[in-house]
C-alpha positions as a Markdown table, in Angstrom:
| # | Residue | x | y | z |
|---|---|---|---|---|
| 1 | Met | -13.4 | -17.2 | -14.3 |
| 2 | Lys | -11.2 | -14.5 | -13.0 |
| 3 | Thr | -9.1 | -17.0 | -11.0 |
| 4 | Val | -8.9 | -19.3 | -14.1 |
| 5 | Ser | -7.7 | -16.5 | -16.3 |
| 6 | Val | -5.0 | -15.4 | -13.8 |
| 7 | Leu | -3.7 | -19.0 | -13.4 |
| 8 | Arg | -3.8 | -19.6 | -17.2 |
| 9 | Asp | -1.6 | -16.5 | -17.8 |
| 10 | Asp | 0.9 | -17.7 | -15.1 |
| 11 | Val | 1.1 | -21.2 | -16.5 |
| 12 | Gln | 1.5 | -20.0 | -20.1 |
| 13 | Gly | 4.3 | -17.6 | -19.0 |
| 14 | Trp | 6.2 | -20.4 | -17.2 |
| 15 | Asn | 5.8 | -22.8 | -20.2 |
| 16 | Lys | 7.1 | -20.1 | -22.5 |
| 17 | Leu | 10.1 | -19.6 | -20.3 |
| 18 | Gln | 10.7 | -23.4 | -20.2 |
| 19 | Lys | 10.5 | -23.6 | -24.0 |
| 20 | Gln | 13.1 | -20.8 | -24.4 |
| 21 | Ile | 15.5 | -22.6 | -22.0 |
| 22 | His | 15.1 | -25.8 | -24.1 |
| 23 | Asp | 15.7 | -23.9 | -27.3 |
| 24 | Leu | 18.9 | -22.3 | -25.9 |
| 25 | Thr | 20.1 | -25.6 | -24.6 |
| 26 | Asp | 19.8 | -27.1 | -28.1 |
| 27 | Leu | 21.7 | -24.2 | -29.6 |
| 28 | Ala | 24.4 | -24.4 | -27.0 |
| 29 | Gln | 24.9 | -28.1 | -27.7 |
| 30 | Met | 25.7 | -27.3 | -31.3 |
| 31 | Asp | 29.1 | -25.9 | -30.0 |
| 32 | Asp | 29.1 | -23.1 | -32.6 |
| 33 | Glu | 31.4 | -20.3 | -31.5 |
| 34 | Ser | 29.6 | -17.8 | -33.8 |
| 35 | Leu | 26.5 | -18.2 | -31.6 |
| 36 | Glu | 28.3 | -17.5 | -28.3 |
| 37 | Ala | 27.6 | -13.8 | -28.1 |
| 38 | Glu | 23.9 | -14.3 | -29.0 |
| 39 | Leu | 23.6 | -17.1 | -26.4 |
| 40 | Glu | 25.1 | -15.0 | -23.6 |
| 41 | Asn | 22.7 | -12.2 | -24.5 |
| 42 | Glu | 19.7 | -14.5 | -24.4 |
| 43 | Val | 20.7 | -16.2 | -21.2 |
| 44 | Ser | 21.0 | -12.8 | -19.6 |
| 45 | Lys | 17.5 | -11.9 | -20.7 |
| 46 | Leu | 16.2 | -15.3 | -19.3 |
| 47 | Glu | 17.9 | -14.7 | -16.0 |
| 48 | Gly | 16.2 | -11.3 | -15.7 |
| 49 | Glu | 12.8 | -12.8 | -16.6 |
| 50 | Leu | 13.3 | -15.7 | -14.1 |
| 51 | Glu | 14.2 | -13.3 | -11.3 |
| 52 | Lys | 11.1 | -11.2 | -12.0 |
| 53 | Arg | 8.8 | -14.3 | -12.1 |
| 54 | Ser | 10.4 | -15.7 | -9.0 |
| 55 | Phe | 9.7 | -12.4 | -7.2 |
| 56 | Asp | 6.1 | -12.3 | -8.5 |
| 57 | Ala | 5.6 | -15.8 | -7.1 |
| 58 | Met | 6.0 | -14.3 | -3.6 |
| 59 | Phe | 2.6 | -12.6 | -4.1 |
| 60 | Ser | 0.7 | -15.7 | -3.1 |
| 61 | Gly | -1.7 | -14.1 | -0.6 |
| 62 | Pro | -5.4 | -14.3 | -1.4 |
| 63 | Tyr | -5.7 | -10.6 | -2.2 |
| 64 | Asp | -2.1 | -9.8 | -3.4 |
| 65 | Arg | -3.2 | -9.3 | -7.0 |
| 66 | Asp | -6.0 | -6.9 | -6.0 |
| 67 | Asp | -6.3 | -3.2 | -6.0 |
| 68 | Ala | -5.7 | -1.5 | -2.6 |
| 69 | Ile | -6.9 | 1.2 | -0.3 |
| 70 | Leu | -4.2 | 3.2 | 1.4 |
| 71 | Ala | -5.1 | 5.3 | 4.5 |
| 72 | Ile | -2.8 | 7.7 | 6.2 |
| 73 | His | -3.4 | 9.0 | 9.7 |
| 74 | Ala | -1.3 | 11.7 | 11.5 |
| 75 | Gly | -0.3 | 10.6 | 14.9 |
| 76 | Ala | 1.6 | 12.1 | 17.9 |
| 77 | Gly | 3.5 | 15.2 | 17.1 |
| 78 | Gly | 0.9 | 18.0 | 16.4 |
| 79 | Thr | 1.6 | 20.1 | 13.3 |
| 80 | Asp | 4.8 | 18.2 | 12.6 |
| 81 | Ser | 2.9 | 15.0 | 12.5 |
| 82 | Gln | 0.3 | 16.4 | 10.1 |
| 83 | Asp | 3.0 | 17.7 | 7.9 |
| 84 | Trp | 4.7 | 14.2 | 8.0 |
| 85 | Ala | 1.4 | 12.6 | 7.0 |
| 86 | Glu | 1.3 | 14.9 | 3.9 |
| 87 | Met | 4.9 | 14.1 | 3.1 |
| 88 | Leu | 4.0 | 10.4 | 3.2 |
| 89 | Gln | 1.0 | 11.0 | 0.9 |
| 90 | Arg | 3.3 | 12.7 | -1.6 |
| 91 | Met | 5.8 | 9.8 | -1.3 |
| 92 | Tyr | 3.2 | 7.2 | -2.1 |
| 93 | Leu | 1.6 | 9.1 | -4.9 |
| 94 | Arg | 5.1 | 9.5 | -6.5 |
| 95 | Trp | 5.7 | 5.7 | -6.1 |
| 96 | Met | 2.3 | 4.9 | -7.6 |
| 97 | Glu | 2.9 | 7.2 | -10.6 |
| 98 | Glu | 6.4 | 5.6 | -11.2 |
| 99 | Arg | 4.8 | 2.1 | -11.1 |
| 100 | Gly | 2.1 | 3.1 | -13.5 |
| 101 | Phe | -0.6 | 2.6 | -10.9 |
| 102 | Ser | -3.7 | 4.9 | -10.9 |
| 103 | Ala | -4.4 | 6.7 | -7.7 |
| 104 | Asp | -7.6 | 8.5 | -6.6 |
| 105 | Ile | -7.8 | 10.4 | -3.3 |
| 106 | Leu | -11.2 | 9.5 | -1.9 |
| 107 | Asp | -11.1 | 11.5 | 1.3 |
| 108 | Ser | -8.7 | 14.0 | 2.8 |
| 109 | Thr | -8.9 | 16.1 | 6.0 |
| 110 | Pro | -6.5 | 19.1 | 6.1 |
| 111 | Gly | -4.5 | 20.0 | 9.2 |
| 112 | Glu | -5.1 | 23.1 | 11.3 |
| 113 | Glu | -1.9 | 24.8 | 10.3 |
| 114 | Ala | -0.2 | 22.6 | 7.7 |
| 115 | Gly | -0.3 | 19.1 | 6.3 |
| 116 | Ile | -3.2 | 16.7 | 6.6 |
| 117 | Lys | -4.9 | 14.9 | 9.5 |
| 118 | Ser | -5.8 | 11.9 | 7.3 |
| 119 | Ala | -6.2 | 10.8 | 3.7 |
| 120 | Thr | -7.7 | 7.7 | 2.0 |
| 121 | Ile | -6.4 | 6.8 | -1.5 |
| 122 | Ser | -7.7 | 4.2 | -3.9 |
| 123 | Val | -4.9 | 2.4 | -5.7 |
| 124 | Ser | -5.4 | 0.4 | -8.9 |
| 125 | Gly | -2.7 | -1.8 | -10.6 |
| 126 | Glu | -1.4 | -5.3 | -10.8 |
| 127 | Tyr | -0.2 | -6.5 | -7.4 |
| 128 | Ala | -1.1 | -3.1 | -5.8 |
| 129 | Phe | -2.1 | -4.7 | -2.5 |
| 130 | Gly | 0.8 | -7.2 | -2.7 |
| 131 | Tyr | 3.4 | -4.4 | -2.7 |
| 132 | Leu | 1.6 | -2.0 | -0.4 |
| 133 | Arg | 1.0 | -4.5 | 2.4 |
| 134 | Ser | 4.7 | -4.1 | 3.3 |
| 135 | Glu | 3.8 | -0.5 | 4.3 |
| 136 | Lys | 1.2 | -1.2 | 6.9 |
| 137 | Gly | 2.2 | 0.2 | 10.3 |
| 138 | Val | 3.6 | 3.2 | 12.1 |
| 139 | His | 6.1 | 5.4 | 10.3 |
| 140 | Arg | 8.5 | 7.6 | 12.3 |
| 141 | Leu | 10.2 | 10.8 | 11.2 |
| 142 | Val | 13.1 | 12.5 | 13.0 |
| 143 | Arg | 14.1 | 16.0 | 11.8 |
| 144 | Leu | 14.7 | 19.7 | 12.7 |
| 145 | Ser | 11.1 | 21.0 | 12.9 |
| 146 | Pro | 10.3 | 23.8 | 10.4 |
| 147 | Phe | 7.3 | 24.7 | 12.8 |
| 148 | Asp | 9.5 | 25.2 | 15.9 |
| 149 | Ser | 10.8 | 28.8 | 16.3 |
| 150 | Ala | 13.9 | 27.3 | 18.1 |
| 151 | His | 14.4 | 24.9 | 15.2 |
| 152 | Arg | 14.7 | 21.9 | 17.6 |
| 153 | Arg | 14.7 | 18.3 | 16.6 |
| 154 | His | 11.2 | 16.7 | 16.6 |
| 155 | Thr | 9.9 | 13.2 | 16.3 |
| 156 | Ser | 6.6 | 12.7 | 14.4 |
| 157 | Phe | 4.5 | 9.6 | 13.8 |
| 158 | Ala | 1.9 | 8.6 | 11.2 |
| 159 | Leu | -0.1 | 5.4 | 10.8 |
| 160 | Ile | -0.4 | 3.7 | 7.4 |
| 161 | Glu | -3.3 | 1.3 | 6.8 |
| 162 | Val | -3.5 | -0.9 | 3.7 |
| 163 | Leu | -6.6 | -2.8 | 2.7 |
| 164 | Pro | -7.4 | -4.9 | -0.3 |
| 165 | Gln | -10.2 | -3.6 | -2.6 |
| 166 | Val | -12.5 | -6.6 | -2.8 |
| 167 | Ser | -15.7 | -6.8 | -4.8 |
| 168 | Met | -19.0 | -8.0 | -3.4 |
| 169 | Gly | -18.5 | -11.5 | -4.7 |
| 170 | Asp | -14.8 | -11.9 | -3.8 |
| 171 | Ala | -15.0 | -11.9 | -0.1 |
| 172 | Asp | -17.2 | -13.6 | 2.5 |
| 173 | Ile | -18.5 | -10.3 | 3.9 |
| 174 | Glu | -22.2 | -9.7 | 4.4 |
| 175 | Ile | -23.4 | -6.2 | 5.2 |
| 176 | Asn | -27.0 | -5.8 | 6.2 |
| 177 | Ala | -28.6 | -2.5 | 5.0 |
| 178 | Gly | -30.1 | -2.1 | 8.5 |
| 179 | Asp | -26.6 | -2.1 | 10.1 |
| 180 | Ile | -25.6 | 1.0 | 8.2 |
| 181 | Lys | -26.3 | 4.6 | 9.1 |
| 182 | Met | -25.6 | 7.1 | 6.3 |
| 183 | Asp | -25.1 | 10.8 | 6.7 |
| 184 | Val | -24.6 | 13.3 | 3.8 |
| 185 | Phe | -22.8 | 16.6 | 4.0 |
| 186 | Arg | -21.1 | 19.2 | 1.9 |
| 187 | Ser | -17.6 | 18.4 | 0.7 |
| 188 | Ser | -14.8 | 20.5 | 2.3 |
| 189 | Gly | -12.6 | 22.3 | -0.2 |
| 190 | Ala | -10.2 | 25.2 | -0.7 |
| 191 | Gly | -13.0 | 27.7 | -1.2 |
| 192 | Gly | -14.5 | 29.4 | -4.2 |
| 193 | Gln | -15.5 | 27.1 | -7.0 |
| 194 | Asn | -14.0 | 24.1 | -5.2 |
| 195 | Val | -16.7 | 24.0 | -2.5 |
| 196 | Gln | -19.6 | 21.8 | -3.3 |
| 197 | Lys | -23.0 | 23.6 | -2.9 |
| 198 | Asn | -24.9 | 20.4 | -2.7 |
| 199 | Ala | -24.5 | 17.7 | 0.0 |
| 200 | Thr | -22.6 | 15.0 | -2.0 |
| 201 | Ala | -20.1 | 13.8 | 0.6 |
| 202 | Val | -21.1 | 10.6 | 2.4 |
| 203 | Arg | -20.4 | 9.2 | 5.9 |
| 204 | Leu | -21.2 | 5.6 | 6.6 |
| 205 | Thr | -21.3 | 4.2 | 10.1 |
| 206 | His | -21.4 | 0.4 | 10.6 |
| 207 | Ile | -23.4 | 0.2 | 13.8 |
| 208 | Pro | -22.3 | -3.3 | 15.0 |
| 209 | Thr | -18.6 | -2.5 | 14.8 |
| 210 | Gly | -18.6 | 1.3 | 15.1 |
| 211 | Ile | -16.5 | 1.6 | 11.9 |
| 212 | Val | -16.9 | 5.0 | 10.3 |
| 213 | Val | -16.1 | 5.7 | 6.6 |
| 214 | Thr | -16.2 | 9.0 | 4.7 |
| 215 | Cys | -15.9 | 9.7 | 1.0 |
| 216 | Gln | -16.1 | 13.2 | -0.5 |
| 217 | Asn | -14.0 | 13.0 | -3.7 |
| 218 | Glu | -16.7 | 12.5 | -6.3 |
| 219 | Arg | -19.3 | 15.1 | -7.3 |
| 220 | Ser | -22.1 | 12.5 | -7.2 |
| 221 | Gln | -23.5 | 11.3 | -3.9 |
| 222 | Thr | -24.1 | 7.9 | -5.5 |
| 223 | Gln | -20.5 | 7.6 | -6.5 |
| 224 | Asn | -19.3 | 8.6 | -3.0 |
| 225 | Arg | -21.6 | 6.1 | -1.4 |
| 226 | Glu | -20.2 | 3.3 | -3.7 |
| 227 | Phe | -16.6 | 4.2 | -2.8 |
| 228 | Ala | -17.5 | 4.4 | 0.9 |
| 229 | Met | -19.1 | 0.9 | 0.7 |
| 230 | Arg | -16.0 | -0.4 | -0.9 |
| 231 | Ile | -13.8 | 0.9 | 1.9 |
| 232 | Leu | -16.3 | -0.4 | 4.5 |
| 233 | Arg | -16.2 | -3.8 | 3.0 |
| 234 | Ala | -12.3 | -3.7 | 3.0 |
| 235 | Arg | -12.3 | -2.7 | 6.7 |
| 236 | Leu | -14.7 | -5.4 | 7.7 |
| 237 | Leu | -12.6 | -8.0 | 5.9 |
| 238 | Glu | -9.5 | -6.7 | 7.7 |
| 239 | Leu | -11.3 | -7.0 | 11.0 |
| 240 | Lys | -12.4 | -10.5 | 10.2 |
| 241 | Asn | -8.9 | -11.6 | 9.2 |
| 242 | Ala | -7.3 | -9.9 | 12.3 |
| 243 | Glu | -9.7 | -11.8 | 14.6 |
| 244 | Lys | -8.6 | -15.1 | 12.9 |
| 245 | Glu | -4.9 | -14.2 | 13.3 |
| 246 | Glu | -5.4 | -13.3 | 17.0 |
| 247 | Glu | -7.1 | -16.7 | 17.5 |
| 248 | Arg | -4.3 | -18.6 | 15.8 |
| 249 | Ala | -1.7 | -16.6 | 17.7 |
| 250 | Val | -3.3 | -17.3 | 21.1 |
| 251 | Leu | -3.4 | -21.0 | 20.3 |
| 252 | Arg | 0.3 | -20.8 | 19.5 |
| 253 | Gly | 0.9 | -18.9 | 22.7 |
| 254 | Glu | 2.4 | -16.0 | 20.8 |
| 255 | Tyr | -0.3 | -13.4 | 20.9 |
| 256 | Thr | 0.9 | -9.8 | 21.6 |
| 257 | Lys | -1.4 | -6.8 | 21.0 |
| 258 | Ala | -0.1 | -4.4 | 18.4 |
| 259 | Glu | 0.5 | -1.0 | 20.0 |
| 260 | Trp | 0.6 | 2.4 | 18.3 |
| 261 | Gly | 4.3 | 3.2 | 19.2 |
| 262 | Ser | 5.8 | 0.1 | 17.6 |
| 263 | Gln | 7.0 | 1.8 | 14.4 |
| 264 | Ile | 7.9 | -0.4 | 11.4 |
| 265 | Arg | 10.2 | 2.2 | 9.8 |
| 266 | Ser | 12.2 | 5.3 | 10.7 |
| 267 | Tyr | 13.1 | 8.2 | 8.5 |
| 268 | Val | 15.9 | 10.2 | 10.0 |
| 269 | Leu | 16.9 | 13.6 | 8.6 |
| 270 | His | 18.9 | 14.8 | 11.5 |
| 271 | Pro | 21.6 | 14.4 | 13.0 |
| 272 | Tyr | 22.3 | 11.9 | 10.2 |
| 273 | Gln | 20.4 | 10.7 | 7.1 |
| 274 | Met | 19.0 | 7.2 | 7.0 |
| 275 | Val | 15.8 | 5.2 | 6.4 |
| 276 | Lys | 15.7 | 2.0 | 8.4 |
| 277 | Asp | 13.1 | -0.8 | 8.3 |
| 278 | His | 13.0 | -2.2 | 11.8 |
| 279 | Arg | 11.4 | -5.5 | 10.7 |
| 280 | Thr | 14.3 | -6.5 | 8.5 |
| 281 | Asp | 17.1 | -4.1 | 9.5 |
| 282 | Phe | 17.4 | -3.0 | 5.9 |
| 283 | Gln | 18.8 | 0.6 | 5.6 |
| 284 | Ile | 19.1 | 3.2 | 2.9 |
| 285 | Gly | 21.2 | 6.4 | 3.2 |
| 286 | Asn | 19.5 | 8.4 | 0.5 |
| 287 | Val | 16.4 | 9.6 | 2.4 |
| 288 | Gln | 15.4 | 12.1 | -0.2 |
| 289 | Ala | 15.2 | 9.4 | -2.9 |
| 290 | Val | 12.8 | 7.4 | -0.7 |
| 291 | Leu | 10.7 | 10.5 | 0.1 |
| 292 | Asp | 10.5 | 11.1 | -3.7 |
| 293 | Gly | 8.9 | 7.6 | -4.1 |
| 294 | Asp | 11.9 | 5.2 | -4.5 |
| 295 | Leu | 10.3 | 2.6 | -2.3 |
| 296 | Asp | 10.9 | -0.6 | -4.3 |
| 297 | Pro | 14.2 | -1.6 | -2.5 |
| 298 | Leu | 12.4 | -1.4 | 0.9 |
| 299 | Met | 9.3 | -3.2 | -0.3 |
| 300 | Glu | 11.2 | -5.9 | -2.1 |
| 301 | Asp | 13.5 | -6.6 | 0.9 |
| 302 | Tyr | 10.5 | -6.9 | 3.2 |
| 303 | Leu | 8.8 | -9.3 | 0.8 |
| 304 | Lys | 11.9 | -11.4 | 0.3 |
| 305 | Asn | 12.6 | -11.5 | 4.0 |
| 306 | Gly | 9.1 | -12.6 | 4.7 |
| 307 | Gln | 9.3 | -15.3 | 2.0 |
| 308 | Glu | 12.5 | -16.7 | 3.5 |
| 309 | Lys | 10.9 | -16.9 | 7.0 |
């Protein structure tokens, strides 16, 4: 029923657009000069609607319409890398807010001196996964380090994972209760009233794959377990899809293992300023705007480039 509802809305939208085109065509054939300004205005609106619908049609993946889980992991670079991971978290939260998506930080591990070691964010909104799948991969930052007393240039790395939030019935994933080990512990916090006195945080270990998921955002152990199960289901789905892709790639003779250092995007703050997507060669000179959440040009270029291929 969910699929039927989505398809019905799509078809009705295209039919409405087609009707508007026919109505405007009939008006244009009247050859009335007094209608010229109105016609031009309506055609402009139709072109904008057509461009939007054509772009939305690129979201044809099985989970593109779904909510997403965004995970950020600090990589090589020590404190700089952990600071970079927190900068990325701020960037994505800004982008989500601008798009009207709701974001919920499910789990976060602070760095020793600054920044974060990792964070997991639940993202809800139409086409959340469709947009965010363009961000999956290693992100590289080049800047003068604020943590280096000599103020030298440092390169930092962070890994972005993007998973679809799938419900129990939407994906062919079976999780046996006997395959899961659950540990509970107290949530880490900033101290004082923020520290949970009860063990509400949950850590799930999927024994067959070794996948470990933690969630400590909610005050209820039951809610944390529910969120952790949702993340575990998403990770198992990604693992299953990755295995299928590897099999297909081997059959095509194209299989190459993805390595940590192969960054998808570089953010350079020194000696010049530029954000470059290495998959499409798309570049933006205003780095600060991107770090403030202006990601749409990068995402849309990646999606359009993929569609053309």
